[in-house]
Structures are given as structure tokens and as C-alpha cells.
C-alpha positions as CSV (number, residue, x, y, z in Angstrom):
1,X,-18.8,-1.2,-19.6
2,X,-18.2,-4.7,-18.8
3,X,-19.0,-6.4,-15.4
4,X,-15.3,-7.4,-15.4
5,X,-13.7,-3.8,-16.1
6,X,-15.9,-2.6,-13.6
7,X,-14.6,-4.8,-11.1
8,X,-11.0,-4.2,-12.1
9,X,-8.8,-2.6,-9.1
10,X,-6.4,-0.8,-10.9
11,X,-6.2,2.7,-10.1
12,X,-8.8,2.2,-7.4
13,X,-7.5,4.2,-4.6
14,X,-9.4,6.6,-2.6
15,X,-8.2,9.9,-1.7
16,X,-9.1,11.6,1.6
17,X,-9.3,15.4,0.0
18,X,-12.2,16.8,1.4
19,X,-11.9,15.0,4.9
20,X,-11.6,18.2,6.7
21,X,-14.4,20.1,4.8
22,X,-17.8,21.0,6.5
23,X,-20.7,19.0,4.7
24,X,-22.8,21.8,4.9
25,X,-26.7,22.9,4.9
26,X,-28.6,19.3,4.6
27,X,-31.7,21.4,3.8
28,X,-33.7,22.5,0.9
29,X,-31.1,25.3,0.6
30,X,-28.8,22.5,-1.0
31,X,-31.6,21.1,-2.9
32,X,-31.9,24.3,-4.8
33,X,-28.2,24.4,-5.7
34,X,-28.9,21.3,-8.2
35,X,-27.5,22.7,-11.6
36,X,-30.6,23.5,-13.6
37,X,-29.8,21.9,-16.7
38,X,-28.5,18.6,-15.4
39,X,-31.5,15.9,-16.0
40,X,-32.8,14.4,-12.9
41,X,-31.5,10.8,-14.3
42,X,-27.9,10.9,-12.9
43,X,-28.9,9.2,-9.4
44,X,-31.0,6.6,-11.3
45,X,-28.4,5.7,-14.0
46,X,-25.6,5.8,-11.5
47,X,-27.2,3.6,-9.4
48,X,-28.4,0.7,-12.2
49,X,-24.9,1.4,-13.7
50,X,-23.3,0.3,-10.2
51,X,-25.6,-2.6,-9.9
52,X,-24.6,-4.3,-13.2
53,X,-20.8,-3.1,-13.8
54,X,-19.3,-1.7,-10.8
55,X,-17.1,-3.5,-8.3
56,X,-18.3,-5.9,-6.3
57,X,-17.0,-8.9,-3.9
58,X,-14.5,-7.2,-2.3
59,X,-14.5,-8.2,1.5
60,X,-16.0,-5.1,3.1
61,X,-18.5,-4.9,0.4
62,X,-22.2,-6.5,1.7
63,X,-21.9,-5.6,5.4
64,X,-23.7,-3.0,7.4
65,X,-21.1,-3.5,10.2
66,X,-20.0,0.1,11.1
67,X,-16.6,-1.5,12.5
68,X,-15.7,-2.9,9.1
69,X,-16.8,0.0,6.5
70,X,-14.8,2.3,8.9
71,X,-11.5,0.3,8.8
72,X,-12.0,-0.4,5.1
73,X,-12.6,3.5,4.2
74,X,-9.4,4.3,6.0
75,X,-7.3,1.6,4.5
76,X,-8.3,2.8,1.0
77,X,-7.4,6.3,1.4
78,X,-4.3,7.0,-0.7
79,X,-3.8,3.4,-1.1
80,X,-4.7,1.2,-3.9
81,X,-7.3,-2.1,-3.7
82,X,-5.1,-4.7,-4.0
83,X,-2.4,-3.6,-1.2
84,X,-5.6,-3.4,1.2
85,X,-7.0,-6.7,0.1
86,X,-3.8,-8.0,1.9
87,X,-4.0,-6.1,4.9
88,X,-8.0,-5.9,5.7
89,X,-8.2,-9.3,6.5
90,X,-5.2,-9.9,8.6
91,X,-6.1,-6.6,10.6
92,X,-9.5,-8.0,11.3
93,X,-8.2,-11.6,12.5
94,X,-6.0,-9.5,15.1
95,X,-8.8,-7.1,15.8
96,X,-12.3,-8.6,15.2
97,X,-14.0,-5.7,16.5
98,X,-13.8,-2.0,18.0
99,X,-13.2,-3.4,21.8
100,X,-10.3,-5.3,20.8
101,X,-8.8,-2.6,18.6
102,X,-9.5,-0.1,21.5
103,X,-7.8,-2.7,24.2
104,X,-4.7,-3.5,21.8
105,X,-1.2,-2.0,22.8
106,X,-0.3,0.9,20.4
107,X,3.0,-0.9,19.1
108,X,0.4,-3.8,18.3
109,X,-1.5,-1.9,15.9
110,X,1.2,-0.1,14.4
111,X,2.8,-3.7,13.5
112,X,-0.1,-4.3,11.9
113,X,-0.2,-1.2,9.6
114,X,3.1,-1.7,9.2
115,X,4.0,-1.4,5.4
116,X,0.7,0.3,4.6
117,X,2.0,3.8,5.1
118,X,0.3,7.1,6.2
119,X,0.7,5.8,9.8
120,X,-1.4,9.0,10.9
121,X,-4.3,6.9,9.8
122,X,-3.3,4.0,12.0
123,X,-2.9,6.3,15.4
124,X,-6.2,7.4,14.6
125,X,-7.7,4.4,14.3
126,X,-6.6,3.4,17.4
127,X,-7.6,6.4,19.0
128,X,-11.1,6.4,17.4
129,X,-11.7,3.2,18.8
130,X,-10.8,4.0,21.9
131,X,-13.1,6.9,22.1
132,X,-16.1,4.6,20.6
133,X,-15.9,2.5,23.7
134,X,-15.3,4.8,26.1
135,X,-17.7,6.9,25.1
136,X,-20.4,5.3,23.3
137,X,-20.2,1.6,24.7
138,X,-18.5,0.4,21.5
139,X,-21.2,1.6,19.2
140,X,-20.5,3.7,16.6
141,X,-23.1,7.1,16.0
142,X,-25.6,6.4,13.5
143,X,-25.3,9.8,11.5
144,X,-22.8,11.1,9.8
145,X,-22.6,14.3,12.1
146,X,-21.8,12.2,15.2
147,X,-19.4,10.1,13.1
148,X,-17.4,13.1,12.2
149,X,-17.3,14.0,16.0
150,X,-14.7,11.0,16.5
151,X,-10.8,11.6,16.3
152,X,-9.5,11.0,12.7
153,X,-13.1,10.4,11.0
154,X,-13.5,13.2,8.3
155,X,-16.6,14.4,6.6
156,X,-16.3,12.0,3.1
157,X,-15.6,9.1,5.6
158,X,-18.1,9.9,7.9
159,X,-20.7,10.3,5.3
160,X,-19.8,6.9,3.8
161,X,-20.0,4.9,6.9
162,X,-23.6,6.4,7.3
163,X,-24.7,5.8,3.9
164,X,-23.5,2.4,3.8
165,X,-24.5,1.5,7.2
166,X,-27.5,3.4,8.1
167,X,-28.7,4.4,4.7
168,X,-28.5,7.9,5.4
169,X,-29.2,10.5,2.3
170,X,-25.6,12.1,2.2
171,X,-23.1,12.1,-0.6
172,X,-19.5,11.6,0.0
173,X,-16.9,13.8,-1.7
174,X,-13.4,12.1,-1.4
175,X,-10.8,13.3,-3.9
176,X,-12.1,10.9,-6.7
177,X,-15.6,11.7,-6.3
178,X,-14.6,15.9,-6.6
179,X,-13.1,14.8,-9.8
180,X,-16.1,13.1,-11.4
181,X,-18.6,15.8,-9.8
182,X,-16.4,19.0,-10.9
183,X,-16.5,17.4,-14.3
184,X,-19.8,16.4,-14.6
185,X,-21.1,20.1,-13.8
186,X,-17.9,21.7,-15.4
187,X,-17.5,23.0,-12.1
188,X,-14.8,26.0,-12.4
189,X,-14.5,27.4,-9.1
190,X,-10.7,27.1,-7.3
191,X,-11.2,23.8,-5.0
192,X,-8.4,25.2,-3.2
193,X,-10.5,27.6,-1.5
194,X,-12.7,26.9,1.0
195,X,-16.0,28.4,-0.4
196,X,-15.7,26.3,-3.4
197,X,-15.4,23.0,-1.2
198,X,-18.4,23.9,0.5
199,X,-20.2,25.0,-2.6
200,X,-19.5,21.8,-4.1
201,X,-20.6,19.9,-0.8
202,X,-24.2,21.2,-1.3
203,X,-23.9,20.4,-5.5
204,X,-23.2,16.8,-4.4
205,X,-25.9,16.9,-1.9
206,X,-28.5,18.2,-4.6
207,X,-27.7,15.5,-6.9
208,X,-28.7,12.6,-4.4
209,X,-31.6,10.1,-5.2
210,X,-35.1,12.1,-3.9
211,X,-36.3,9.2,-1.9
212,X,-33.7,6.4,-1.7
213,X,-33.7,2.9,-0.1
214,X,-31.1,1.9,1.8
215,X,-29.7,-0.4,-1.1
216,X,-30.3,2.6,-3.4
217,X,-27.6,4.7,-1.2
218,X,-25.5,1.7,-1.0
219,X,-25.1,1.3,-4.9
220,X,-25.2,5.1,-5.3
221,X,-22.1,5.8,-2.9
222,X,-20.7,2.8,-4.3
223,X,-21.1,4.1,-8.2
224,X,-19.4,7.8,-7.4
225,X,-16.5,5.5,-6.1
226,X,-16.6,3.0,-8.7
227,X,-16.8,5.7,-11.7
228,X,-13.9,8.1,-9.9
229,X,-11.5,4.9,-9.4
230,X,-12.3,3.1,-12.7
231,X,-13.6,5.4,-15.2
232,X,-13.3,9.0,-14.2
233,X,-9.5,9.1,-14.3
234,X,-7.2,11.8,-13.4
235,X,-5.0,12.3,-16.9
236,X,-6.7,9.8,-19.2
237,X,-10.4,9.3,-18.4
238,X,-12.3,6.6,-20.0
239,X,-15.5,8.7,-21.3
240,X,-16.6,6.0,-23.6
241,X,-17.4,3.9,-21.1
242,X,-19.0,6.6,-18.6
243,X,-22.7,5.9,-18.0
244,X,-23.4,9.7,-17.5
245,X,-21.1,10.6,-20.3
246,X,-24.2,12.5,-22.3
247,X,-25.0,14.5,-18.7
248,X,-21.2,15.6,-18.8
249,X,-20.6,19.2,-19.2
250,X,-16.8,18.8,-19.4
251,X,-17.3,16.3,-21.7
252,X,-19.4,18.0,-23.6
253,X,-16.8,21.0,-23.6
254,X,-14.2,18.5,-24.8
255,X,-12.2,19.6,-21.5
256,X,-12.6,16.9,-19.0
257,X,-8.8,17.1,-18.0
258,X,-9.3,20.8,-16.9
259,X,-11.3,20.0,-13.8
260,X,-11.2,20.1,-10.9
261,X,-9.6,23.3,-11.0
262,X,-7.1,23.5,-8.0
263,X,-4.7,26.7,-7.9
264,X,-2.5,25.7,-5.0
265,X,0.2,22.8,-5.9
266,X,1.9,20.4,-3.6
267,X,5.3,21.3,-3.0
268,X,7.3,18.4,-2.6
269,X,10.8,18.6,-0.2
270,X,13.6,16.4,-1.2
271,X,15.9,15.0,2.0
272,X,18.5,12.9,2.2
273,X,18.9,10.6,5.3
274,X,21.5,7.9,6.4
275,X,20.6,4.8,8.1
276,X,22.5,2.7,10.5
277,X,21.9,-1.1,10.0
278,X,23.6,-2.4,12.8
279,X,23.2,-6.4,12.9
280,X,24.7,-8.3,15.7
281,X,25.8,-11.5,14.7
282,X,27.0,-13.6,18.2
283,X,28.0,-17.2,17.5
284,X,25.2,-19.6,18.9
285,X,22.9,-16.5,18.9
286,X,19.8,-15.4,16.7
287,X,20.9,-12.3,14.8
288,X,19.7,-8.8,15.9
289,X,19.3,-5.7,14.5
290,X,19.4,-2.5,16.7
291,X,16.3,-0.3,16.7
292,X,15.3,3.2,17.9
293,X,11.8,4.7,18.1
294,X,11.0,7.6,16.2
295,X,10.1,10.8,17.5
296,X,5.9,11.7,18.6
297,X,5.7,14.1,15.4
298,X,7.5,14.1,12.1
299,X,7.8,11.6,9.5
300,X,7.3,7.6,10.7
301,X,6.4,9.0,13.9
302,X,6.4,6.5,16.7
303,X,7.4,3.9,14.3
304,X,10.9,1.6,15.1
305,X,13.6,2.8,12.7
306,X,17.4,2.0,12.4
307,X,18.7,5.1,13.8
308,X,18.6,8.2,11.3
309,X,21.8,10.7,10.6
310,X,21.4,13.7,8.6
311,X,24.9,12.8,6.7
312,X,27.5,9.9,6.2
313,X,29.8,12.0,8.5
314,X,27.7,11.9,11.5
315,X,26.9,8.2,11.3
316,X,30.5,7.4,11.4
317,X,31.1,9.5,14.1
318,X,28.3,7.8,16.0
319,X,30.2,4.7,16.0
320,X,33.3,3.7,18.1
321,X,36.7,4.7,16.4
322,X,37.8,0.7,16.0
323,X,34.2,-0.1,14.2
324,X,34.0,2.6,11.6
325,X,36.4,0.8,9.3
326,X,33.8,-1.9,9.4
327,X,31.1,-0.2,8.5
328,X,30.1,-0.1,4.4
329,X,27.8,1.8,2.4
330,X,24.9,-0.2,0.9
331,X,22.8,1.0,-2.4
332,X,20.9,4.1,-1.8
333,X,17.0,3.6,-1.9
334,X,14.6,6.3,-2.9
335,X,11.0,6.7,-1.2
336,X,8.1,8.8,-1.9
337,X,6.0,10.8,0.8
338,X,3.3,12.9,0.5
339,X,5.3,15.9,0.6
340,X,8.7,14.9,0.5
341,X,11.0,12.7,-1.5
342,X,13.4,10.8,0.7
343,X,16.8,9.3,-0.2
344,X,18.1,6.5,2.0
345,X,21.5,5.6,2.2
346,X,21.8,2.4,4.7
347,X,25.1,1.6,5.9
348,X,25.6,-2.0,7.1
349,X,27.7,-2.6,10.2
350,X,27.9,-6.3,11.2
351,X,29.5,-7.1,14.6
352,X,29.7,-9.5,17.7
353,X,31.4,-7.0,19.6
354,X,29.0,-4.6,22.1
355,X,28.6,-1.7,20.6
356,X,28.5,1.8,22.7
357,X,27.6,4.7,20.6
358,X,29.7,7.7,20.8
359,X,26.5,10.1,21.0
360,X,24.5,8.0,23.3
361,X,21.9,7.0,21.1
362,X,18.6,5.5,22.2
363,X,17.3,1.9,21.2
364,X,17.3,-1.7,21.9
365,X,18.5,-4.5,20.1
366,X,15.6,-6.9,18.7
367,X,16.1,-10.3,17.3
368,X,15.4,-10.3,13.4
369,X,12.7,-13.2,14.0
370,X,10.4,-11.0,16.0
371,X,10.8,-7.9,13.6
372,X,7.5,-8.9,12.4
373,X,6.1,-7.2,15.8
374,X,7.4,-4.2,15.6
375,X,5.7,-1.1,13.5
376,X,8.6,-0.2,11.0
377,X,8.6,2.1,7.7
378,X,8.0,0.2,4.6
379,X,11.3,1.0,3.2
380,X,13.0,0.0,6.6
381,X,11.0,-3.4,6.5
382,X,11.9,-4.3,3.1
383,X,15.7,-3.3,3.7
384,X,15.6,-5.7,6.9
385,X,13.6,-8.2,4.9
386,X,16.6,-9.5,2.8
387,X,19.7,-10.8,3.7
388,X,22.7,-8.1,3.5
389,X,24.4,-7.9,0.5
């Protein structure tokens, strides 16, 4: 595999699956779970491949600062590297260390995260920083077990931080790595079941290098990530470019696409929302937009948003009768979330008159130039970034 391909950022998002699964015993029992037919060369070959052909030069690589590694690991969950590259340096510039993040207002954190999606990550990030400062003096625990006790840090993220920053001999097991290892071992237990997840954790631990240096653990951990992100792809694995192809049982059977086995499928709901884009344009004054804060639980929790309605009729009913005729429907927008498909129907009302909502909606006027300071859902920010059609 060429170095150029190894550094490719395509398909390089990190899945957080397995974050809530206990890592399990880190003892001789885990070592005994090693597949008997798998040569001990797996770890050495993966380390050598990563150093020669894996991804390098990313801004979070080459550091043992737990704060920076933690931030990158959280951002990379369910998010492409190319996207994170735009957010990571800006976030660090605003919050250069865990103290700055802990002291920041929640709205400032959400504003910096706005557009990155999966906003619970930002809320957990902020809460975790506060715990690290308040309970640990601003110093992250130096073991996976200690890290996993912090808010929002799951087992795989804790293992990644411990391996990268402290050389701990422990395996990660995010969604991409699950795919690599279930194919390598032809592990056909149902990954929707907790016992299967625990067994795979033990198998992952058994595959670790025997007496790794800190550098070896960094390369091994990064190698697992790189292999899952750039070679062992979900639908079209590039087996001819895999450094452990001859060790892979699923490849030998000719059915790598059959792994991992997972019987429980994700059920997606379809919803339609109507958004009111109320735009104030007083003569000689900056343009304004009416925003309200979303509830603390649910979709886009705690973000600022255009007022949301469950139907066109309820949106129009919220407007004073004299202004209903001035509102107009814009082109609908589709937006995908983990468990839902949203169909957004924006309605634009531009007015220079004070508007009193018939239903008494809460909210506030925000100057358009100040929108960058507010945490907004990605489709709403995109809508407001353009001039109305």
C-alpha cells in the first residue's frame, strides 16, 4: 500500500460503537482468548505497516498531551477527518487547554462546535473538562480505567488516550476496529449482544504486542484505526492492499462482507418540521433573526434554532393575522440524524414591524452579524448563511 493512500482522509471517520462496553479482564485470561491459528506476527506487521504507509501528519498526531488526544478522539467519532481538520485548530485556539474549556460558558462551547453534529459530544466534553479541573486539578488520569470514569469517555476512547499518551498496553475497539477484528478472526458472534462484545474485547487484548514500547503502542493503535478507515472498508474492503490479508480468516473464506454479524438493525424515523425564519429589517438597523433555545433533551438539545412547528397550520397560527399573508414557503431541506430523517420546511417572514406571537413563543432577536456566536444546528446555520431567495 502506498504512503499516499495510507494518508488518505477518505472514509476516515471514527465510529463510537462499543464505547459503552466494558473492556473486561486485562489478565492472563484475556491472553488465553488468542485465536490459536492466528500467527503472533499480526501486531508486528500492523506496526510496521502503519509506520510505512499509515496516516501521518494530522494535527493531533505526534503529541502525548491527553487534552489534545481526547479532543481529537471525541471529534472523530462519526465524523470525517476532513471535517475535523477544520474544527480542531479553531477549537484549540479558543480553548487551548482543559482549564480554558472548563471555564468557558456552555454557549461558547456549543458555538464553536456548531455544524460538527452529534452535539451531546460537546456537552459531554464541557462537563468532562469541568470534572478534570475540579476533581483532578486539571490532570487527566493516566490509565484507561481512570479515564473511563470521566463523563462522556467510553471504553474505546479511554483506551486510545491511554495508549497514545502513556503507552498503556490496551486495545481500542471502536466500530471500525470491530470490523477489522471480526473479519480477521471470522468472529461470528452477534455483536448486538453484550457477551459477544465482551468476548471481542478479550480477543482484541490478546492480539496486542507482547512487550511494546510507547512508540509501538502508538503505531499499533493508530494502525488499527488506519486499517479500518482506509483499507478494511464496510462495503468494499481493499483486501489486496491489506498488510494482514494472509492472516485474515474472513478473506480466506471469501466472505469479508459478512462481518461483523449484527442482528439488530437501526430503525430510522421520518419526521417533518416547519421552521419559521422571522427576519427583522428595520430601516437603518442591522438585520435580525428570531431564535429560540431548544429543550434540554431531544434533537438539537440546548442549541439555538428557528422556531419549530409540527405543521404548516400551526406555524401560521402563531403569527398575527395581519402578517400571515406575508410569510412564504421556501424549498424544503432534508437532514439525516442517527435515528431520524428530518424534512425541514422553512417559511420566511420579513418584516419591519414588531411581531407578537399569538402562541407566546419564547425567544429573542439576534443580529445576523452575531449568529457566529451562537450554537446553531448545521442545516439552520446553512439556511441563515445565505440571503433569502
